[in-house]
C-alpha positions as a printed Julia matrix, in Angstrom:
679×3 Matrix{Float64}:
 -21.79   -6.44  -17.13
 -20.76   -2.91  -17.95
 -17.78   -2.41  -20.21
 -14.68   -1.08  -18.34
 -14.49    2.04  -20.72
 -18.03    3.03  -19.65
 -17.05    2.63  -15.86
 -13.81    4.49  -16.57
 -15.84    7.6   -17.68
 -18.83    7.2   -15.34
 -17.22    6.3   -12.07
 -13.65    7.8   -12.5
 -14.34   10.6   -14.97
 -11.8     9.72  -17.4
 -12.31    9.67  -21.21
  -9.47    7.26  -22.07
  -6.94    4.79  -20.65
  -3.46    5.78  -19.96
  -1.05    3.81  -22.14
  -0.68    0.27  -21.14
  -3.78    0.21  -18.71
  -6.31   -1.25  -21.14
  -4.6    -4.65  -21.91
  -3.66   -5.08  -18.16
  -7.5    -4.42  -17.3
  -8.54   -6.88  -19.99
  -6.09   -9.59  -18.65
  -7.3    -9.15  -14.93
 -10.95   -9.23  -15.97
 -10.47  -12.21  -17.99
  -9.22  -14.11  -14.78
  -5.7   -14.4   -15.84
  -2.91  -14.47  -13.23
  -1.17  -11.05  -13.89
   2.14   -9.3   -13.05
   2.34   -5.66  -13.99
   5.43   -3.48  -13.57
   4.36    0.11  -14.12
   5.89    3.49  -13.27
   4.64    5.19  -10.01
   1.83    7.5   -11.24
   1.15    5.28  -14.05
  -2.2     4.32  -12.79
  -1.76    0.98  -11.19
  -4.61    1.07   -8.81
  -7.11    1.59  -11.7
  -5.94   -1.82  -13.24
  -7.36   -3.72  -10.37
 -10.23   -1.5    -9.15
 -12.01   -1.46  -12.65
 -11.88   -5.14  -12.99
 -13.3    -5.56   -9.42
 -16.29   -3.42  -10.51
 -16.93   -5.53  -13.58
 -16.51   -8.93  -11.76
 -18.73  -10.77   -9.47
 -17.81  -11.09   -5.93
 -15.29   -9.25   -3.93
 -11.49   -8.15   -4.88
  -9.29   -8.37   -1.79
  -6.47   -6.07   -2.06
  -3.25   -6.73   -0.1
  -1.41   -3.52    0.57
   1.54   -2.61    2.77
   0.31    0.65    4.51
  -2.7     1.62    6.5
  -2.46    5.35    5.34
  -2.44    4.17    1.77
  -5.49    1.78    2.21
  -7.59    4.39    4.04
  -6.85    6.89    1.36
  -7.88    4.66   -1.46
 -11.01    3.55    0.32
 -11.97    7.4     0.85
 -11.36    8.04   -2.91
 -13.39    5.13   -3.99
 -16.19    5.9    -1.68
 -16.28    9.66   -2.92
 -16.58    8.08   -6.44
 -19.61    6.02   -5.28
 -17.84    2.83   -5.0
 -18.48    0.43   -2.16
 -15.12   -0.23   -0.52
 -13.7    -0.92    2.89
 -10.5    -1.78    4.83
  -9.72   -3.99    7.68
  -6.72   -2.71    9.43
  -5.23   -2.35   12.95
  -6.32    1.4    12.74
 -10.1     0.66   12.47
 -12.5     1.75   15.12
 -15.05   -0.99   16.11
 -17.86    0.76   14.13
 -15.7     0.87   10.94
 -14.82   -2.86   11.2
 -18.54   -3.66   11.97
 -19.58   -1.55    8.95
 -17.24   -3.61    6.64
 -18.67   -6.95    7.99
 -22.15   -5.74    7.33
 -21.29   -4.57    3.75
 -19.86   -8.2     3.2
 -22.88   -9.86    4.54
 -25.23   -7.64    2.59
 -23.27   -8.45   -0.71
 -22.62   -4.74   -1.35
 -18.71   -4.65   -0.94
 -16.72   -4.72   -4.15
 -13.11   -4.02   -2.68
 -11.74   -5.06    0.7
  -8.25   -3.69    1.63
  -6.05   -5.5     4.08
  -2.57   -5.49    5.37
  -0.42   -8.6     4.68
  -0.03   -9.09    8.52
  -3.7    -9.89    8.64
  -2.97  -13.0     6.69
  -1.2   -14.47    9.84
  -4.42  -14.49   11.9
  -6.47  -17.47   12.13
  -9.82  -17.23   10.33
  -8.77  -14.8     7.56
  -9.11  -17.28    4.83
 -12.49  -18.27    6.06
 -13.64  -14.68    6.12
 -12.56  -14.27    2.59
 -14.35  -17.33    1.48
 -17.62  -15.87    3.17
 -16.92  -12.62    1.39
 -16.88  -14.49   -1.94
 -13.51  -13.17   -2.9
 -13.04  -13.68   -6.64
  -9.7   -11.88   -7.18
  -6.67  -11.1    -5.18
  -4.76   -7.92   -5.99
  -1.34   -7.3    -4.65
   0.0    -3.75   -4.42
   3.87   -3.07   -4.0
   4.5    -6.64   -4.91
   8.29   -6.09   -4.7
   7.69   -6.54   -0.9
   7.75  -10.34   -1.34
  11.62   -9.98   -2.16
  13.59  -11.11    0.85
  16.62   -9.09   -0.13
  14.78   -6.06   -1.22
  14.65   -2.66    0.43
  10.92   -3.06    1.41
  10.74   -6.82    2.4
   7.55   -7.61    4.4
   7.62  -11.24    5.68
   3.97  -11.59    5.54
   3.96  -11.07    1.86
   5.23  -14.68    1.73
   1.88  -15.86    2.86
   0.0   -14.5    -0.16
   0.89  -17.58   -2.38
  -0.78  -19.92    0.18
  -3.85  -17.65    0.27
  -4.1   -17.87   -3.54
  -4.01  -21.63   -3.33
  -6.52  -21.77   -0.58
  -9.07  -19.58   -2.22
  -8.51  -20.87   -5.79
  -8.78  -17.63   -7.51
  -6.68  -15.57   -9.93
  -4.09  -13.04   -8.52
  -2.94   -9.79   -9.99
   0.36   -8.34   -8.71
   1.52   -4.76   -9.09
   4.73   -2.82   -8.44
   6.56    0.29   -9.7
  10.06   -0.9    -9.38
  11.31   -4.5    -9.92
  14.49   -5.44  -11.71
  14.78   -8.85  -13.47
  15.95  -10.66  -10.28
  13.04   -9.18   -8.15
  10.45   -9.96  -11.07
  11.61  -13.73  -10.81
  11.23  -13.76   -7.13
   7.82  -12.39   -7.47
   6.73  -15.09   -9.87
   8.13  -17.76   -7.77
   6.6   -16.73   -4.45
   3.17  -15.53   -5.49
   2.32  -17.58   -8.66
   2.4   -21.35   -9.29
   1.49  -23.67  -12.3
   1.25  -21.37  -15.37
   3.49  -18.19  -15.26
   1.38  -14.97  -15.09
   0.66  -12.69  -18.03
   3.5   -10.12  -17.57
   3.24   -6.63  -18.5
   6.39   -4.43  -18.29
   5.3    -0.84  -18.98
   7.67    2.07  -19.75
   9.62    3.46  -16.68
   9.86    6.86  -18.1
   8.13    9.7   -16.06
   8.61   12.54  -18.56
   6.99   15.1   -16.31
   9.62   14.75  -13.58
  12.88   16.76  -13.92
  15.88   14.99  -12.86
  18.82   16.88  -11.11
  21.85   15.83   -8.93
  24.21   18.19   -7.18
  27.46   17.56   -5.19
  27.06   18.61   -1.63
  28.3    22.21   -1.02
  26.65   23.73    2.08
  23.83   21.06    1.77
  21.46   22.76    4.21
  21.61   26.04    2.19
  21.01   23.88   -0.94
  17.84   22.37    0.34
  16.63   25.8     1.64
  17.36   27.43   -1.73
  15.52   24.49   -3.56
  12.4    24.97   -1.25
  12.45   28.67   -1.43
  11.98   28.55   -5.23
   8.99   26.31   -4.97
   7.43   28.02   -1.88
   3.88   26.95   -1.21
   4.28   23.58   -3.16
   3.97   20.16   -1.42
   7.25   18.55   -1.26
   9.28   15.7     0.45
  12.84   15.87    1.68
  14.27   12.44    2.29
  17.18   12.28    4.9
  19.57    9.48    5.9
  19.17   10.01    9.52
  16.47   10.72   12.07
  18.26   13.6    13.44
  18.64   15.31   10.14
  14.84   15.17    9.6
  14.37   17.15   12.7
  17.06   19.67   12.2
  16.18   20.34    8.39
  12.47   20.6     9.33
  13.27   23.26   11.88
  15.56   25.06    9.4
  12.64   25.17    6.85
  10.19   26.41    9.64
  12.51   29.29   10.35
  12.43   30.06    6.69
   8.81   30.27    6.96
   7.75   27.17    5.2
   4.91   24.93    6.32
   6.91   21.84    7.41
   7.02   18.92    9.72
   9.39   15.76   10.22
   8.71   12.04   10.14
  10.96    8.98   11.08
  10.56    5.43   12.55
  11.56    6.62   16.04
   8.39    8.7    16.49
   5.4     7.34   18.46
   2.9     5.69   16.13
   0.06    8.43   16.96
   2.59   11.14   16.13
   3.61    9.65   12.75
  -0.24    9.12   11.97
  -0.78   12.86   12.48
   1.97   13.81   10.12
   0.67   11.29    7.45
  -2.94   12.88    7.73
  -1.38   16.35    7.66
   0.45   15.67    4.53
  -2.56   14.12    2.9
  -4.88   16.99    3.8
  -2.75   20.18    3.71
  -1.76   21.97    0.56
   2.01   23.17    0.53
   3.24   21.02    3.53
   6.86   19.89    3.38
   7.8    16.66    5.26
  11.52   15.96    6.03
  11.64   12.25    6.4
  13.56    9.02    6.46
  12.51    6.3     4.08
  10.04    5.12    6.81
   7.78    7.7     5.14
   6.42    7.31    1.63
   5.77    3.68    0.38
   2.42    3.75   -1.07
   1.99    7.55   -0.79
  -1.0     8.35   -3.02
  -0.94   12.14   -2.82
  -1.1    13.08   -6.4
  -0.02   16.8    -6.29
   3.57   16.39   -4.59
   5.44   18.92   -6.81
   8.95   18.15   -5.82
  11.19   15.5    -4.04
  14.61   16.47   -2.7
  17.29   14.08   -1.24
  19.48   15.55    1.24
  21.43   12.32    1.3
  21.94    9.69   -1.46
  19.63    6.93   -1.64
  20.5     3.25   -0.96
  20.0     1.97   -4.66
  18.82    3.16   -7.89
  15.55    1.18   -7.38
  15.02    3.13   -4.05
  15.8     6.34   -5.86
  13.32    5.69   -8.58
  10.59    4.77   -6.14
  11.13    7.88   -3.94
  11.26   10.41   -6.72
   8.22    8.69   -8.33
   6.22   10.2    -5.28
   6.28   13.54   -7.04
   4.02   14.44   -9.97
   1.52   11.53   -9.86
  -0.92   13.77  -11.38
   1.05   14.07  -14.48
   1.75   17.69  -14.03
   5.26   19.02  -13.87
   7.35   18.05  -10.83
  10.98   18.4    -9.98
  13.72   16.48   -8.04
  17.06   17.33   -6.51
  19.63   14.65   -5.13
  22.62   15.96   -3.09
  25.47   13.56   -2.67
  29.18   13.51   -1.76
  32.01   11.1    -0.69
  30.51   10.64    2.81
  27.25    9.2     1.24
  29.28    6.88   -0.83
  31.25    5.61    2.11
  28.11    5.24    4.32
  26.08    3.31    1.72
  29.04    0.99    1.02
  29.76    0.43    4.61
  25.97   -0.5     5.12
  26.25   -3.11    2.41
  29.58   -4.43    3.68
  28.37   -4.62    7.42
  25.0    -6.27    6.49
  24.4   -10.03    7.44
  23.6   -10.77    3.81
  25.66  -13.48    1.88
  28.52  -12.45   -0.25
  26.65  -12.71   -3.61
  23.85  -10.53   -2.23
  26.36   -7.96   -1.13
  27.94   -7.84   -4.53
  24.41   -7.42   -6.06
  23.77   -4.61   -3.73
  27.12   -2.9    -4.49
  26.17   -3.2    -8.18
  22.75   -1.46   -7.47
  24.63    1.37   -5.71
  27.05    1.63   -8.62
  24.18    2.15  -10.84
  22.71    5.1    -8.77
  26.38    6.62   -8.38
  26.69    6.16  -12.25
  23.46    8.33  -12.5
  24.77   10.88  -10.25
  28.08   11.21  -11.86
  26.36   10.91  -15.37
  28.08   12.94  -18.1
  25.1    13.05  -20.44
  21.33   12.85  -20.35
  20.27   11.52  -16.97
  17.05   10.03  -18.15
  19.03    7.82  -20.64
  21.13    6.55  -17.88
  18.16    5.71  -15.7
  15.99    4.29  -18.47
  19.05    2.14  -19.69
  19.2     0.51  -16.3
  15.56   -0.5   -16.42
  16.22   -1.83  -19.94
  14.77    0.91  -21.93
  16.5     3.18  -24.67
  15.6     6.8   -25.2
  16.77    9.99  -26.98
  18.17   12.76  -24.66
  15.03   14.0   -22.87
  15.72   17.83  -22.83
  14.25   17.71  -19.17
  17.16   17.02  -16.72
  19.8    19.23  -15.35
  22.58   17.8   -17.9
  20.18   18.51  -20.82
  19.52   22.08  -19.37
  23.41   22.66  -19.04
  25.64   20.04  -20.54
  28.51   18.85  -18.39
  32.1    20.01  -18.76
  34.23   17.04  -19.35
  37.97   16.32  -19.47
  40.26   13.41  -20.24
  41.06   12.25  -16.8
  43.07    9.05  -17.57
  46.28   10.61  -16.28
  44.77   11.96  -13.12
  42.99    8.63  -12.35
  46.25    6.73  -12.8
  47.98    9.05  -10.39
  45.49    8.73   -7.94
  45.62    4.89   -8.02
  49.23    4.82   -7.94
  48.95    6.98   -4.68
  46.64    4.63   -3.18
  48.69    1.46   -4.1
  52.11    2.98   -2.96
  50.46    3.55    0.44
  49.22    0.04    0.75
  45.63    1.02    0.21
  45.35    1.95    3.93
  44.37    5.57    3.56
  41.4     7.74    2.65
  41.05   10.46   -0.05
  42.27   13.34    2.26
  45.73   11.97    2.88
  46.02   10.84   -0.79
  45.19   14.38   -2.01
  47.9    15.74    0.27
  50.43   13.35   -1.31
  49.53   14.2    -4.83
  49.36   17.95   -4.24
  52.75   17.99   -2.4
  51.11   18.92    0.97
  53.84   17.71    3.59
  51.48   17.39    6.65
  52.75   15.87    9.89
  50.91   12.71    8.96
  52.58   12.68    5.36
  55.99   13.1     6.74
  55.42   10.63    9.81
  54.62    7.95    7.22
  57.46    8.94    4.79
  54.92    9.5     2.04
  56.65   12.77    1.22
  59.47   10.52   -0.3
  57.08    8.61   -2.56
  57.34    9.08   -6.36
  53.83   10.19   -6.48
  54.48   13.04   -3.87
  53.65   16.35   -5.52
  52.86   14.97   -9.0
  49.25   16.25   -9.06
  49.87   19.94   -9.33
  47.68   20.26  -12.31
  44.55   20.12  -10.0
  43.48   22.0    -6.98
  42.65   20.24   -3.73
  38.87   20.66   -4.6
  39.51   19.23   -8.06
  41.2    16.29   -6.78
  38.37   15.77   -4.34
  36.03   15.67   -7.31
  38.27   13.19   -9.17
  38.33   10.79   -6.0
  34.55   11.23   -5.6
  34.01   10.12   -9.18
  36.37    7.3    -9.01
  34.45    6.03   -5.79
  31.19    6.75   -7.91
  32.62    4.62  -10.85
  33.54    1.83   -8.31
  37.28    2.22   -9.22
  38.13    2.75   -5.55
  36.15    1.44   -2.63
  36.3     2.0     1.04
  37.57   -1.04    2.81
  35.94   -1.58    6.24
  38.8    -3.89    7.35
  41.15   -1.15    6.73
  39.31    1.55    8.48
  37.77    2.94    5.43
  40.97    3.12    3.38
  40.5     3.32   -0.43
  41.07    0.02   -2.19
  41.42   -0.36   -5.93
  38.91   -2.71   -7.57
  39.27   -4.87  -10.72
  37.51   -2.35  -12.74
  40.36    0.03  -12.3
  43.19   -2.25  -13.48
  42.76   -1.44  -17.25
  43.04    2.14  -16.6
  46.23    1.81  -14.35
  47.83   -0.6   -17.09
  47.14    2.04  -19.88
  44.6    -0.26  -21.63
  41.58    1.95  -21.15
  40.83    5.8   -20.96
  38.47    7.6   -18.81
  36.52   10.83  -19.0
  35.35   12.61  -15.98
  33.15   15.8   -15.21
  35.12   19.05  -14.37
  31.92   20.89  -13.26
  30.48   18.91  -10.37
  31.79   21.03   -7.78
  29.64   23.84   -9.09
  26.01   24.5    -8.07
  23.47   22.73  -10.23
  21.54   24.92  -12.53
  18.13   25.78  -11.24
  15.42   24.83  -13.54
  12.43   26.96  -14.07
   9.63   26.38  -11.89
   6.66   25.21  -13.95
   3.14   26.58  -13.35
   0.07   24.48  -13.53
  -1.81   27.13  -15.49
  -1.08   30.33  -17.54
  -0.85   33.5   -15.66
  -4.21   34.63  -16.78
  -5.83   31.67  -15.33
  -4.1    31.79  -11.96
  -6.65   33.88  -10.03
  -9.41   31.34  -10.97
  -7.21   28.46  -10.06
  -6.62   30.0    -6.68
 -10.55   30.46   -6.17
 -11.05   26.83   -7.12
  -8.47   25.75   -4.6
 -10.07   27.75   -1.95
 -13.38   26.02   -2.69
 -11.87   22.73   -2.63
 -10.19   23.34    0.81
 -13.4    24.43    2.32
 -15.09   21.38    1.07
 -12.27   19.13    2.16
 -12.12   20.59    5.8
 -15.83   20.17    6.09
 -15.78   16.63    4.95
 -12.51   15.79    6.88
 -10.8    14.37    3.81
  -7.6    15.29    1.95
  -8.08   18.0    -0.6
  -7.19   15.88   -3.72
 -10.09   13.48   -2.67
 -12.41   16.18   -3.76
 -10.5    16.9    -7.06
  -6.78   16.71   -7.83
  -4.87   19.76   -9.03
  -4.92   18.62  -12.47
  -8.73   18.65  -12.55
  -8.76   22.11  -11.04
  -6.22   23.39  -13.57
  -8.28   22.0   -16.42
 -11.39   23.67  -15.01
  -9.48   27.01  -14.86
  -8.24   26.7   -18.43
 -11.62   25.39  -20.02
 -13.97   27.35  -17.9
 -17.08   25.12  -18.23
 -20.2    27.1   -18.15
 -22.76   24.28  -17.52
 -22.89   20.95  -15.57
 -22.74   19.27  -18.95
 -19.51   21.09  -19.92
 -18.32   20.21  -16.33
 -18.97   16.47  -16.9
 -16.39   16.66  -19.76
 -13.49   17.67  -17.36
 -10.99   14.83  -16.63
 -11.48   13.37  -13.06
 -15.07   14.48  -12.82
 -17.19   11.24  -12.61
 -20.99   11.07  -12.13
 -20.82   10.9    -8.32
 -18.4    13.84   -8.16
 -20.44   15.87  -10.54
 -23.63   15.3    -8.32
 -21.7    16.08   -5.12
 -19.41   19.12   -6.23
 -20.32   20.21   -9.86
 -22.59   22.98   -8.97
 -20.39   24.38   -6.15
 -17.35   24.56   -8.59
 -19.49   25.83  -11.44
 -20.63   28.68   -9.27
 -16.94   29.59   -8.7
 -16.1    29.51  -12.35
 -19.16   31.21  -13.76
 -19.08   33.97  -11.15
 -15.47   34.08  -10.15
 -14.93   37.76  -11.03
 -18.31   39.17  -10.57
 -18.9    37.73   -7.11
 -15.59   38.91   -5.78
 -15.76   41.72   -3.21
 -13.79   44.81   -4.39
 -11.42   44.29   -1.37
 -10.7    40.73   -2.57
 -10.55   41.82   -6.25
  -7.61   44.15   -5.35
  -5.58   41.06   -4.33
  -6.36   39.05   -7.44
  -3.43   37.07   -8.6
  -1.3    38.01   -5.67
  -0.01   35.7    -2.82
  -2.02   37.7    -0.5
  -5.18   36.8    -2.34
  -4.83   33.11   -1.09
  -4.22   34.3     2.45
  -7.43   36.45    2.18
  -9.48   33.34    1.06
  -8.11   31.33    3.89
  -8.8    34.17    6.51
 -12.37   34.31    5.09
 -12.81   30.61    5.51
 -11.43   30.71    9.02
 -13.84   33.55    9.94
 -16.76   31.65    8.61
 -15.64   28.5    10.6
 -15.21   30.55   13.78
 -18.01   33.03   13.45
 -19.9    31.41   16.28
 -16.77   29.98   18.06
 -14.98   26.63   18.17
 -18.37   24.84   19.5
 -20.78   26.93   17.24
 -22.72   28.38   20.15
 -20.93   31.74   20.67
 -22.12   35.19   19.92
 -21.75   36.01   16.17
 -18.55   37.89   15.31
 -17.1    38.99   11.96
 -14.74   41.45   10.35
 -15.14   43.64    7.23
 -13.67   42.38    3.89
 -11.47   45.52    4.0
 -10.13   44.46    7.4
  -9.48   40.96    5.91
  -7.64   42.48    2.98
  -5.42   44.61    5.32
  -4.46   41.6     7.27
  -3.66   39.57    4.16
  -1.39   42.25    2.87
   0.5    42.96    6.07
   0.81   39.26    7.27
   1.28   40.03   10.85
   3.31   37.68   13.02
   1.98   38.52   16.48
  -1.21   39.53   18.15
  -0.39   43.16   18.54
   0.37   43.54   14.85
  -2.72   41.5    13.91
  -4.87   43.86   16.01
  -3.35   47.08   14.34
  -3.73   45.59   10.86
  -7.27   44.65   11.16
  -8.62   46.65   14.13
 -10.02   43.63   15.73
 -10.51   44.62   19.32
 -10.23   42.19   22.33
 -13.26   40.04   21.56
 -12.38   39.4    17.84
  -8.7    39.03   18.85
  -9.63   36.14   21.32
 -11.97   34.54   18.72
  -9.87   34.66   15.45
  -6.25   35.71   16.73
  -4.67   32.17   16.88
  -6.23   30.89   13.44
  -5.38   34.15   11.59
  -1.74   34.08   12.76
  -1.21   30.53   11.88
  -2.39   31.35    8.28
  -0.25   34.53    8.13
   2.78   32.66    9.36
   2.31   29.81    6.97
   1.43   31.85    3.81
């Protein structure tokens, strides 16, 4: 049996384990029941894939999403590992190929959805396959009150007992309550070996901003990161569509995704996101669990998440390759009301509702933090840290003020009006604005009328929002959303406690500098390597990162290997990939400058250079037409350069820029325009 470290290098191309991986691999390899809570991007998959290659028999992997399973199977096969998946999305040929690999004893990893466990004969199939280990990905899906509950996960414990094999469970987010539920439902007899690895993702920049023209805020954030893959999470299906349209009009490559779309349409979006560089998906939370795309450079929330666990999992989809990534979460009083109402109106028992309010409070505490956000986030997961220097509040410290008097006035206004009114009416009372409603209710005669002149209307709005965020005031659904004081507010009202709030949260969030993958002098070579990767990926019909992730290409661009021996030392280049792609990428590196046509050389390091490369790839693909039988047609390199510089948006402009003529316009026009429009 090969040592895991040898396989780590020869199969996956990594010279060392990430922190925490090796001891988990050793526990799983030893046949111990294992529960590992690791941050997204921390390398969970490797912790069951490596033992699977070392152990006899088949490892069955229970995973919640077809797209995730198919993606991992593709990546394993590219690395030379026999893996297969049995899903409802399989063709008959794919399913038969899996059965043949099982019967021939070749298969090492078999992926399947939890729903397959409900089918008769599944346990018998797994016995026939000689399953020796069960791996459970996204194990928090077994929690009945969690945000990702999958009922068929409850069958996994029975499968473990039926097969009599060890089980390794993995998740990126599980608080103490959820961990206990995972242990109860998936394991029996002896408790599992449990590994709780650090939740910190230091490469991810954290930022929150109060909603202030939220569409503009999202568009500005995306514009500063043009050409980078990103996700915009939205609370409603309608917003995914309107935001996607706004991004499209701003000349971003974008699409939308939500649960109301047809299954085939959703599948196309998932495939596009996996394969295309620089695509932005505007989506509800229906999109994303298990997303394995390593080069997502940013995640934005157009609306507040449901809980701190959901937020952590959603932002964790960015920067899985370890390179710099950024987040932005927009929030406001309407988000707080919506999330409170969703909890209050749910069919859950009272104790569950209180737990959900506590989780939301933790997220609101992060949103309204007065110091380093990473400290607040990690403290929730039981970890201590120093200020990170890598969040918006470390970039620009919050402006604070003693808000004890203001909060007491706000609480008094709520109590004196019977806790039947929202923030807008209470602010009118505090600022002395005698609206018809204020006069009708006689609230202009209250002692609190006009006592809040020290703050503007927007300033009071920030105070009420922060009070809702601190759970001092809570919208009461039985009082039509009127703000009700909570027990947490009583010490402040009685003068027994002080409170500090932020003065600056109505201002726009500071925009962090966008981090580049490589130094400026290496950027032209990285662009050339990406062009080669894109061509190979399109030819093989696989996502670009299945060939190599961004981080591997960045290391190639920086280290510039001169031989295949040098190339083998690049992180992520295993033996199979070295054999498949090493020479192709080496030729780009060793001849990148000399082999460039003078027309292309003029565009080196410019955005037009990437467009030129895509135009050249499209021309090569369409030289003999879509079906490959047409008369050969091509343009000169100078024509491609002129098109790349002009970026025409219609056929007439394209013809003028490149002097194509009718035949070439018919052959290349549509493809060229799409490239120019998408950048």
